[in-house]
C-alpha positions in Angstrom: -19.3 49.2 34.1 -17.8 49.9 37.1 -14.4 47.8 36.0 -14.3 50.3 33.0 -14.9 53.3 34.4 -11.8 51.8 37.4 -9.8 51.2 34.3 -10.2 54.5 32.7 -9.6 56.0 35.9 -6.0 54.3 36.4 -4.8 55.3 32.4 -6.0 58.8 32.9 -3.8 58.6 36.4 -0.9 56.9 34.7 -1.2 59.6 31.9 -1.2 62.5 34.2 1.6 61.1 36.2 4.0 60.9 33.4 3.1 64.8 32.1 4.0 65.5 35.7 7.4 64.1 35.4 7.6 65.5 31.6 6.9 69.1 33.2 9.4 68.3 35.9 12.3 67.3 34.0 11.5 70.0 31.5 11.6 72.5 34.6 15.2 70.9 35.7 16.9 71.0 32.0 15.6 74.5 32.3 16.8 75.5 35.5 20.0 73.5 35.3 21.7 76.2 32.6 20.9 78.8 34.6 22.4 77.6 37.2 25.8 76.6 35.3 25.5 80.4 34.5 25.4 81.7 37.7 28.5 79.4 38.4 30.5 80.9 35.4 29.7 84.4 36.5 31.0 83.5 40.3 34.0 82.4 38.3 34.9 85.3 36.4 34.4 87.4 39.4 36.9 85.8 41.1 39.3 85.9 38.3 38.6 89.2 38.2 39.1 89.9 41.9 42.3 87.4 41.5 43.5 89.9 38.9 42.8 93.2 40.4 44.8 91.7 43.7 47.5 90.5 41.3 48.0 94.3 39.7 47.6 95.7 43.1 50.3 93.6 44.2 52.4 94.4 41.3 52.2 97.9 41.8 53.1 97.7 45.6 55.8 95.8 44.2 57.0 98.1 41.8 56.3 101.2 44.5 58.7 98.9 46.5 61.3 98.8 43.5 61.4 102.5 42.9 61.8 103.4 47.1 64.7 101.2 47.0 65.9 102.7 43.6 65.4 106.1 45.6 67.4 105.5 48.7 70.9 104.9 47.3 70.1 108.5 45.5 69.2 110.0 49.0 72.4 108.1 50.6 74.4 109.8 47.8 73.1 113.3 48.9 74.3 112.3 52.2 77.2 111.6 51.1 77.8 114.8 49.1 77.0 116.9 52.0 79.5 115.1 54.2 81.9 115.6 51.1 81.1 119.3 51.6 81.3 119.6 54.9 84.6 117.9 55.0 85.8 120.6 52.2 84.3 123.4 54.8 86.2 121.9 57.6 89.4 121.6 55.4 88.8 125.5 55.5 89.3 127.4 51.8 88.6 131.2 51.9 88.5 133.9 49.1 89.8 136.9 49.4 89.3 139.9 47.1 91.6 142.1 45.0 90.1 145.7 45.1 90.6 148.9 43.1 88.4 152.1 42.7 86.6 154.3 40.6 88.4 156.7 38.5 85.2 159.0 38.5 84.7 158.4 42.4 87.9 157.6 43.7 86.5 156.5 47.0 84.1 153.7 45.7 86.1 150.5 46.0 85.4 148.0 43.6 86.0 144.1 43.3 88.1 143.1 41.1 88.6 139.9 41.3 87.6 137.1 44.0 91.2 135.6 44.9 90.0 131.6 45.4 91.6 128.4 47.2 93.4 130.1 49.9 93.7 127.8 53.1 92.9 129.8 56.1 95.0 127.6 58.1 97.9 129.1 56.1 100.3 131.5 57.8 99.7 135.2 57.3 103.0 135.1 55.2 101.7 132.8 53.2 98.2 134.8 52.5 100.0 138.1 52.0 102.3 136.6 49.2 99.2 135.5 47.5 97.4 138.8 47.5 100.6 140.4 46.2 101.1 137.9 43.5 97.5 138.9 42.7 98.2 142.8 42.2 101.1 142.2 40.2 99.7 139.7 38.1 96.0 140.5 37.4 96.4 144.6 38.4 99.9 146.0 38.0 100.9 143.6 34.9 104.3 144.3 34.9 106.8 142.1 35.2 109.5 144.5 36.4 107.5 145.9 39.0 108.0 143.3 41.7 106.2 143.9 45.2 107.9 142.0 48.1 106.9 141.2 51.8 109.5 142.4 54.1 108.4 141.4 57.5 105.4 141.7 59.9 105.5 143.1 62.9 103.4 144.0 65.5 100.6 143.2 62.8 102.0 145.7 60.4 103.0 144.1 57.2 106.1 145.9 55.2 106.4 145.5 51.8 108.7 146.3 49.2 108.1 148.1 45.7 111.3 146.6 44.1 112.8 148.8 41.3 111.8 152.5 41.6 112.3 153.0 37.6 110.1 150.3 36.9 107.0 151.4 39.4 106.9 154.9 38.4 105.1 154.8 35.6 102.3 153.2 37.7 102.1 156.2 40.4 101.9 158.9 37.3 99.0 161.4 37.1 97.6 162.5 40.5 94.3 160.3 39.9 96.5 157.2 38.7 98.7 157.7 41.6 96.2 157.9 44.4 93.8 155.1 42.7 97.2 152.6 42.7 98.3 153.7 45.8 94.9 153.3 47.5 94.5 150.0 45.2 97.7 148.5 46.6 96.9 149.3 50.4 92.8 147.9 50.4 93.5 144.9 48.7 96.2 144.0 51.8 94.1 145.4 54.8 91.5 143.0 53.2 88.6 145.4 55.8 85.7 142.9 55.2 87.8 139.7 56.0 86.7 138.7 60.0 89.5 136.1 60.7 93.0 136.8 62.3 94.6 139.6 60.3 97.5 142.3 59.9 96.6 145.8 61.8 98.0 148.2 58.8 100.8 148.3 55.7 103.9 150.2 55.4 105.3 150.5 52.1 108.7 151.0 50.8 110.4 152.2 47.9 113.2 149.8 46.8 113.6 149.5 50.6 113.6 153.1 51.4 110.4 155.0 53.0 109.8 158.1 50.9 107.1 160.3 51.8 106.1 161.1 48.0 106.4 158.6 45.4 105.7 160.7 42.3 101.8 161.4 42.8 101.7 158.9 45.1 101.9 159.3 49.4 103.2 156.4 51.0 104.7 158.4 54.0 102.3 157.1 56.7 101.2 153.6 57.9 97.7 152.7 56.6 96.1 151.3 59.3 93.1 149.0 59.0 
């Protein structure tokens, strides 16, 4: 009897051990996918981090490329500034062609800007540029010539050549007065602060006339 009980206990013990092993194996098989799944998740996270770093590095590279592209533009602006400074250093000045209002004879009007006059040019050439503009842009008369005779002690003497041609430009008190002031004020350039003449003396066909039609040229017109 004791032997049977011992054998039964041994069988039961064997069965229990077998069941226990099966349970452990089942647990192991159940846990393995979870571990592998965690590994895959970790791998995915690493790949996302790598992709993120790649995108950030790409953005940085793009920014650096853009910066490199922008630098030449800034350099070009500096070059342009230098060119502008060179042009200013060369020194071109603008003078004014003046006339006066027909209703308010003392109201000075800028009729035109006279551009691109070299500030280092001679005083004679600057005066001749103004005379040329008066003839071409204001009087518009090929027969009526106006010439610079001399500049002495700061006084520019000009000559209205061909009295008969000029007479029509000084007919009538208002027209004569305005045209006289147009010549004088354009030559005096009162707003110019560079080296300039002190006054204007006007001759008619090389002679001094107190009154030319309705215009007075007796005196020297000072700045």
